[in-house]
N, CA, C and O atoms as a MOPAC input file, in Angstrom:
PM7 MOZYME 1SCF
protein

 N    -13.11200 1    95.94600 1    44.75900 1
 C    -12.16000 1    95.80700 1    43.68300 1
 C    -11.93500 1    94.32000 1    43.41000 1
 O    -11.77400 1    93.52600 1    44.33700 1
 N    -11.92500 1    93.96000 1    42.14200 1
 C    -11.63500 1    92.58600 1    41.74900 1
 C    -10.12700 1    92.40700 1    41.61000 1
 O     -9.44700 1    93.22200 1    40.98700 1
 N     -9.61700 1    91.33200 1    42.19700 1
 C     -8.20400 1    91.00200 1    42.07900 1
 C     -8.04300 1    89.79700 1    41.16800 1
 O     -8.99700 1    89.05200 1    40.94500 1
 N     -6.85300 1    89.60600 1    40.64700 1
 C     -6.55500 1    88.42400 1    39.85800 1
 C     -6.52000 1    87.22300 1    40.78600 1
 O     -5.80300 1    87.22600 1    41.78600 1
 N     -7.29700 1    86.19300 1    40.45400 1
 C     -7.39000 1    84.98300 1    41.25900 1
 C     -6.97000 1    83.80500 1    40.40300 1
 O     -7.48400 1    83.61600 1    39.30000 1
 N     -6.04200 1    83.01700 1    40.90600 1
 C     -5.55100 1    81.84700 1    40.18000 1
 C     -6.69500 1    80.86400 1    39.97400 1
 O     -7.40600 1    80.53500 1    40.92300 1
 N     -6.88000 1    80.39200 1    38.74300 1
 C     -7.84300 1    79.33800 1    38.46200 1
 C     -7.16900 1    78.03300 1    38.84400 1
 O     -6.12700 1    77.68300 1    38.28900 1
 N     -7.75900 1    77.30900 1    39.79200 1
 C     -7.14500 1    76.09600 1    40.31500 1
 C     -6.79800 1    75.12600 1    39.18300 1
 O     -7.67500 1    74.68600 1    38.43900 1
 N     -5.52400 1    74.80300 1    39.06500 1
 C     -4.97100 1    73.90700 1    38.04600 1
 C     -5.20300 1    74.40300 1    36.62300 1
 O     -5.02200 1    73.63500 1    35.67800 1
 N     -5.59400 1    75.65400 1    36.44200 1
 C     -5.84100 1    76.20800 1    35.11300 1
 C     -4.53900 1    76.55100 1    34.40300 1
 O     -3.61900 1    77.10300 1    35.00600 1
 N     -4.47200 1    76.22300 1    33.12700 1
 C     -3.29600 1    76.49400 1    32.30600 1
 C     -3.73800 1    77.07600 1    30.97100 1
 O     -4.79500 1    76.72900 1    30.44400 1
 N     -2.91700 1    77.96000 1    30.43800 1
 C     -3.16700 1    78.52000 1    29.11200 1
 C     -1.91000 1    78.35700 1    28.27700 1
 O     -0.79900 1    78.34300 1    28.80800 1
 N     -2.08800 1    78.23400 1    26.97500 1
 C     -0.97600 1    78.22500 1    26.03300 1
 C     -1.04600 1    79.55300 1    25.28400 1
 O     -2.02100 1    79.83400 1    24.58700 1
 N     -0.00500 1    80.36100 1    25.43600 1
 C      0.08000 1    81.63000 1    24.71400 1
 C      1.32500 1    81.59100 1    23.83500 1
 O      2.25200 1    80.82300 1    24.09300 1
 N      1.33900 1    82.41800 1    22.80400 1
 C      2.52100 1    82.45300 1    21.94000 1
 C      2.74600 1    83.85700 1    21.40800 1
 O      1.81300 1    84.61600 1    21.14600 1
 N      4.03700 1    84.16800 1    21.26100 1
 C      4.45500 1    85.46800 1    20.73300 1
 C      5.76400 1    85.26000 1    19.97300 1
 O      6.68800 1    84.62800 1    20.48500 1
 N      5.84100 1    85.78000 1    18.77500 1
 C      7.06500 1    85.67400 1    17.98900 1
 C      7.48100 1    84.24500 1    17.69400 1
 O      8.67300 1    83.95900 1    17.58400 1
 N      6.50600 1    83.33400 1    17.56200 1
 C      6.80800 1    81.94300 1    17.25100 1
 C      7.20200 1    81.09300 1    18.43900 1
 O      7.50200 1    79.91000 1    18.27500 1
 N      7.20900 1    81.66600 1    19.63300 1
 C      7.56000 1    80.92200 1    20.84800 1
 C      6.29500 1    80.70600 1    21.67000 1
 O      5.54600 1    81.64600 1    21.93600 1
 N      6.06400 1    79.44900 1    22.07100 1
 C      4.88300 1    79.08000 1    22.84900 1
 C      5.24300 1    78.93900 1    24.31900 1
 O      6.33000 1    78.47400 1    24.66200 1
 N      4.32000 1    79.34600 1    25.18300 1
 C      4.51000 1    79.27600 1    26.63600 1
 C      3.28000 1    78.64300 1    27.26900 1
 O      2.14700 1    78.96100 1    26.90700 1
 N      3.51700 1    77.73800 1    28.22100 1
 C      2.42500 1    77.21500 1    29.04400 1
 C      2.46500 1    77.98700 1    30.34500 1
 O      3.46000 1    77.94600 1    31.06900 1
 N      1.37600 1    78.69500 1    30.64400 1
 C      1.36700 1    79.61700 1    31.77700 1
 C      0.11700 1    79.40400 1    32.63100 1
 O     -0.87500 1    78.85700 1    32.14900 1
 N      0.15600 1    79.83100 1    33.89000 1
 C     -1.03400 1    79.73500 1    34.74900 1
 C     -2.16100 1    80.63500 1    34.23800 1
 O     -1.92300 1    81.70800 1    33.68500 1
 N     -3.38500 1    80.16800 1    34.43900 1
 C     -4.57700 1    80.94300 1    34.06600 1
 C     -5.15300 1    81.60600 1    35.31300 1
 O     -5.12800 1    81.03200 1    36.40200 1
 N     -5.66800 1    82.81500 1    35.14200 1
 C     -6.25100 1    83.59800 1    36.22500 1
 C     -7.62600 1    84.09800 1    35.80900 1
 O     -7.95700 1    84.14000 1    34.62400 1
 N     -8.42400 1    84.47700 1    36.80700 1
 C     -9.75900 1    85.02400 1    36.58300 1
 C     -9.85400 1    86.35300 1    37.31900 1
 O     -9.33900 1    86.51100 1    38.42600 1
 N    -10.51500 1    87.29100 1    36.68700 1
 C    -10.79300 1    88.58700 1    37.32400 1
 C    -12.10300 1    89.09900 1    36.75000 1
 O    -12.21000 1    89.35000 1    35.54900 1
 N    -13.08400 1    89.24900 1    37.60300 1
 C    -14.38500 1    89.74300 1    37.14300 1
 C    -15.05900 1    88.82400 1    36.13500 1
 O    -15.82100 1    89.29100 1    35.28800 1
 N    -14.79000 1    87.52100 1    36.21400 1
 C    -15.40200 1    86.56600 1    35.30000 1
 C    -14.67000 1    86.39800 1    33.98700 1
 O    -15.01700 1    85.51600 1    33.20100 1
 N    -13.65400 1    87.22800 1    33.72400 1
 C    -12.87500 1    87.13300 1    32.48500 1
 C    -11.58000 1    86.37500 1    32.76200 1
 O    -11.06900 1    86.39300 1    33.88200 1
 N    -11.05100 1    85.70600 1    31.72900 1
 C     -9.86400 1    84.87000 1    31.87300 1
 C     -8.62200 1    85.64300 1    31.43000 1
 O     -8.63200 1    86.35000 1    30.42300 1
 N     -7.55900 1    85.48700 1    32.20800 1
 C     -6.26400 1    86.11100 1    31.94600 1
 C     -5.18100 1    85.04600 1    31.98900 1
 O     -5.35700 1    83.99800 1    32.61000 1
 N     -4.06100 1    85.31300 1    31.32800 1
 C     -2.90900 1    84.43100 1    31.37400 1
 C     -1.72400 1    85.21800 1    31.92200 1
 O     -1.55900 1    86.39900 1    31.61500 1
 N     -0.90400 1    84.56100 1    32.73100 1
 C      0.28800 1    85.20000 1    33.27800 1
 C      1.25800 1    85.46900 1    32.14300 1
 O      1.51700 1    84.58400 1    31.32700 1
 N      1.79500 1    86.67400 1    32.07800 1
 C      2.76000 1    87.04700 1    31.03900 1
 C      3.81000 1    87.94700 1    31.67000 1
 O      3.53300 1    89.11200 1    31.95600 1
 N      5.00800 1    87.42400 1    31.89000 1
 C      6.05800 1    88.19600 1    32.54700 1
 C      5.63000 1    88.58300 1    33.94800 1
 O      5.21400 1    87.73000 1    34.73200 1
 N      5.72900 1    89.86500 1    34.26800 1
 C      5.32800 1    90.34900 1    35.57800 1
 C      3.87000 1    90.76400 1    35.65800 1
 O      3.43700 1    91.30900 1    36.67300 1
 N      3.09800 1    90.50900 1    34.58800 1
 C      1.69800 1    90.93000 1    34.57100 1
 C      0.79200 1    89.87300 1    33.98400 1
 O      1.07100 1    88.67700 1    34.06300 1
 N     -0.30600 1    90.33500 1    33.39000 1
 C     -1.32700 1    89.44400 1    32.86000 1
 C     -1.80600 1    89.97200 1    31.51200 1
 O     -1.81100 1    91.18000 1    31.27700 1
 N     -2.20900 1    89.05800 1    30.62800 1
 C     -2.87800 1    89.44300 1    29.39100 1
 C     -4.28300 1    88.84800 1    29.42100 1
 O     -4.46700 1    87.70100 1    29.82800 1
 N     -5.26500 1    89.62600 1    28.99300 1
 C     -6.65000 1    89.14300 1    28.95600 1
 C     -6.84500 1    88.33300 1    27.68600 1
 O     -6.44700 1    88.76600 1    26.60500 1
 N     -7.46000 1    87.15200 1    27.81100 1
 C     -7.75900 1    86.32500 1    26.64800 1
 C     -9.02600 1    86.83300 1    25.97800 1
 O    -10.03900 1    87.07000 1    26.63600 1
 N     -8.95900 1    86.99200 1    24.69000 1
 C    -10.07800 1    87.51600 1    23.91200 1
 C    -10.63400 1    86.41700 1    23.01100 1
 O     -9.92900 1    85.45900 1    22.69100 1
 N    -11.88700 1    86.55200 1    22.60500 1
 C    -12.50800 1    85.59200 1    21.69300 1
 C    -11.71400 1    85.55900 1    20.39100 1
 O    -11.23500 1    86.59100 1    19.92200 1
 N    -11.58000 1    84.37900 1    19.81500 1
 C    -10.89900 1    84.24100 1    18.53000 1
 C     -9.40200 1    84.06800 1    18.61800 1
 O     -8.73400 1    84.04100 1    17.58500 1
 N     -8.84100 1    83.94800 1    19.82300 1
 C     -7.41400 1    83.69300 1    19.97700 1
 C     -6.55500 1    84.91700 1    20.23100 1
 O     -5.34400 1    84.78500 1    20.41100 1
 N     -7.14100 1    86.09600 1    20.24900 1
 C     -6.37100 1    87.30100 1    20.53100 1
 C     -6.23400 1    87.53300 1    22.03100 1
 O     -6.86600 1    86.84500 1    22.83300 1
 N     -5.41300 1    88.49500 1    22.40000 1
 C     -5.26700 1    88.89800 1    23.79600 1
 C     -5.24600 1    90.42100 1    23.86400 1
 O     -5.30000 1    91.10500 1    22.84200 1
 N     -5.16900 1    90.93200 1    25.07700 1
 C     -5.10600 1    92.38100 1    25.26200 1
 C     -3.75800 1    92.95100 1    24.82600 1
 O     -3.61200 1    94.16900 1    24.71900 1
 N     -2.78200 1    92.10100 1    24.57600 1
 C     -1.47100 1    92.51500 1    24.05900 1
 C     -1.43000 1    92.13700 1    22.57800 1
 O     -1.56000 1    90.96000 1    22.24400 1
 N     -1.25600 1    93.09700 1    21.70100 1
 C     -1.42200 1    92.86400 1    20.26600 1
 C     -0.47300 1    91.82100 1    19.68100 1
 O     -0.82200 1    91.17700 1    18.69200 1
 N      0.72200 1    91.63000 1    20.26100 1
 C      1.65200 1    90.65300 1    19.69100 1
 C      1.60400 1    89.29400 1    20.38800 1
 O      2.44500 1    88.43800 1    20.11300 1
 N      0.64500 1    89.07900 1    21.27800 1
 C      0.49000 1    87.80400 1    21.97900 1
 C     -0.87300 1    87.21600 1    21.61800 1
 O     -1.88700 1    87.91400 1    21.62700 1
 N     -0.87800 1    85.91200 1    21.29800 1
 C     -2.12200 1    85.20200 1    21.01100 1
 C     -2.21200 1    83.99500 1    21.92700 1
 O     -1.21200 1    83.58600 1    22.51700 1
 N     -3.40600 1    83.42000 1    22.05200 1
 C     -3.54900 1    82.20400 1    22.85100 1
 C     -4.11700 1    81.10700 1    21.96800 1
 O     -4.89500 1    81.36900 1    21.05100 1
 N     -3.70900 1    79.85000 1    22.26300 1
 C     -4.16300 1    78.73500 1    21.43000 1
 C     -4.68400 1    77.55800 1    22.24100 1
 O     -5.08400 1    76.54800 1    21.66200 1
 N     -4.69000 1    77.66300 1    23.56400 1
 C     -5.22500 1    76.58300 1    24.38200 1
 C     -5.53100 1    77.05600 1    25.78400 1
 O     -4.87000 1    77.94900 1    26.31300 1
 N     -6.55200 1    76.44100 1    26.38700 1
 C     -6.94900 1    76.79500 1    27.74200 1
 C     -7.53700 1    75.56000 1    28.40400 1
 O     -8.39300 1    74.89100 1    27.82400 1
 N     -7.08400 1    75.25300 1    29.61300 1
 C     -7.59400 1    74.10900 1    30.37000 1
 C     -7.98300 1    74.59300 1    31.75800 1
 O     -7.16100 1    75.15300 1    32.48400 1
 N     -9.24500 1    74.37300 1    32.12300 1
 C     -9.75100 1    74.74400 1    33.45100 1
 C    -10.47800 1    73.53700 1    34.03800 1
 O    -11.70000 1    73.44200 1    33.91700 1
 N     -9.74600 1    72.60500 1    34.67800 1
 C    -10.35100 1    71.35800 1    35.14200 1
 C    -11.45500 1    71.51600 1    36.18300 1
 O    -12.29200 1    70.62500 1    36.32600 1
 N    -11.47300 1    72.62800 1    36.91000 1
 C    -12.45200 1    72.80600 1    37.98700 1
 C    -13.47100 1    73.89500 1    37.67400 1
 O    -13.97800 1    74.56500 1    38.57300 1
 N    -13.76100 1    74.06200 1    36.39300 1
 C    -14.73800 1    75.05900 1    35.97500 1
 C    -14.89100 1    75.00500 1    34.46600 1
 O    -14.26800 1    74.18100 1    33.79700 1
 N    -15.72200 1    75.88300 1    33.94000 1
 C    -15.94000 1    75.92300 1    32.50100 1
 C    -15.61000 1    77.30500 1    31.96500 1
 O    -15.72800 1    78.30600 1    32.67200 1
 N    -15.19600 1    77.34700 1    30.71100 1
 C    -14.94000 1    78.62200 1    30.06100 1
 C    -15.67700 1    78.63000 1    28.72900 1
 O    -15.99400 1    77.58600 1    28.16000 1
 N    -15.93900 1    79.83900 1    28.25400 1
 C    -16.58900 1    79.99600 1    26.95900 1
 C    -16.18000 1    81.33900 1    26.37500 1
 O    -15.81900 1    82.26800 1    27.09700 1
 N    -16.24400 1    81.41800 1    25.06500 1
 C    -15.98600 1    82.68200 1    24.37700 1
 C    -17.32000 1    83.35400 1    24.11400 1
 O    -18.23600 1    82.73400 1    23.57300 1
 N    -17.43400 1    84.61800 1    24.49300 1
 C    -18.62100 1    85.37300 1    24.09300 1
 C    -18.21900 1    86.23200 1    22.89800 1
 O    -17.23800 1    85.91000 1    22.22700 1
 N    -18.92000 1    87.27900 1    22.62000 1
 C    -18.63200 1    88.09700 1    21.44300 1
 C    -17.22500 1    88.70900 1    21.47400 1
 O    -16.62800 1    88.93500 1    20.42100 1
 N    -16.69200 1    88.97800 1    22.67500 1
 C    -15.40700 1    89.66200 1    22.76000 1
 C    -14.42500 1    88.99500 1    23.70900 1
 O    -13.22900 1    88.96800 1    23.41900 1
 N    -14.88200 1    88.46000 1    24.82400 1
 C    -14.00200 1    87.97200 1    25.87600 1
 C    -14.08600 1    86.46100 1    26.05100 1
 O    -14.97200 1    85.80500 1    25.50500 1
 N    -13.14300 1    85.92200 1    26.82600 1
 C    -13.21600 1    84.54500 1    27.28900 1
 C    -13.67800 1    84.61700 1    28.74200 1
 O    -13.03800 1    85.26500 1    29.56900 1
 N    -14.78500 1    83.95200 1    29.04900 1
 C    -15.40000 1    84.02800 1    30.36900 1
 C    -15.20700 1    82.71800 1    31.11600 1
 O    -15.15800 1    81.65100 1    30.50400 1
 N    -15.09600 1    82.79600 1    32.44900 1
 C    -14.87000 1    81.62100 1    33.29400 1
 C    -15.96000 1    81.51200 1    34.35300 1
 O    -16.38500 1    82.50600 1    34.94100 1
 N    -16.40000 1    80.27400 1    34.57900 1
 C    -17.37000 1    80.00400 1    35.63900 1
 C    -16.86200 1    78.80900 1    36.43700 1
 O    -16.73200 1    77.71700 1    35.88300 1
 N    -16.56800 1    78.99100 1    37.73800 1
 C    -16.09600 1    77.86000 1    38.53300 1
 C    -17.18100 1    76.80800 1    38.70400 1
 O    -18.37400 1    77.11100 1    38.68200 1
 N    -16.74400 1    75.57000 1    38.87500 1
 C    -17.69200 1    74.48100 1    39.11900 1
 C    -18.32600 1    74.67600 1    40.49000 1
 O    -17.66700 1    75.15700 1    41.41100 1
 N    -19.60100 1    74.30700 1    40.63700 1
 C    -20.22900 1    74.43300 1    41.95200 1
 C    -19.54200 1    73.50600 1    42.96100 1
 O    -19.13400 1    72.39400 1    42.62600 1
 N    -19.42700 1    73.97500 1    44.17000 1
 C    -18.81100 1    73.18700 1    45.23000 1
 C    -19.88200 1    72.31900 1    45.86600 1
 O    -20.93100 1    72.80600 1    46.28700 1
 N    -19.60200 1    71.03900 1    45.92900 1
 C    -20.56600 1    70.10800 1    46.53900 1
 C    -20.60100 1    70.29500 1    48.03800 1
 O    -19.56500 1    70.51800 1    48.66400 1
 N    -21.77000 1    70.20600 1    48.61100 1
 C    -21.91700 1    70.32800 1    50.07000 1
 C    -21.31400 1    69.10400 1    50.73800 1
 O    -21.46700 1    67.98100 1    50.25700 1
 N    -20.63500 1    69.32800 1    51.83900 1
 C    -20.03100 1    68.22400 1    52.58400 1
 C    -21.12100 1    67.51200 1    53.38500 1
 O    -21.86900 1    68.14100 1    54.13300 1
 N    -21.19700 1    66.20900 1    53.21600 1
 C    -22.21500 1    65.42300 1    53.93700 1
 C    -21.67800 1    64.95600 1    55.27400 1
 O    -20.54500 1    64.48600 1    55.37100 1
 N    -22.48700 1    65.08600 1    56.28900 1
 C    -22.12600 1    64.63500 1    57.63300 1
 C    -22.59700 1    63.19400 1    57.80300 1
 O    -23.66700 1    62.81800 1    57.32400 1
 N    -21.79300 1    62.40300 1    58.48300 1
 C    -22.16700 1    61.00300 1    58.73600 1
 C    -23.25200 1    60.95700 1    59.80000 1
 O    -23.18800 1    61.68100 1    60.79300 1
 N    -24.24500 1    60.10600 1    59.59200 1
 C    -25.32800 1    59.95000 1    60.56500 1
 C    -24.83300 1    59.11200 1    61.73700 1
 O    -24.07800 1    58.15700 1    61.55500 1
 N    -25.26000 1    59.47500 1    62.92700 1
 C    -24.83900 1    58.73200 1    64.12000 1
 C    -25.77300 1    57.61100 1    64.42900 1
 O    -25.56600 1    56.88500 1    65.40200 1

């Protein structure tokens, strides 16, 4: 089962009824979600979300990349660099 995982330092701007909110961004199954109240809304291509009265207008994921496909907003974390050991 895929769980909602916080995107490190990820933030989304969502708005409903003329009020804008800066909220944490989450990932589940490669798709991007934004925290909304006690739950999450899925970000959709074109600024829509899984909640009909909520839209999104900004997304920042400093430690990965996101893109819009035909329907969803997808997230890919940045590759983790291998830790180098000091030579003796």
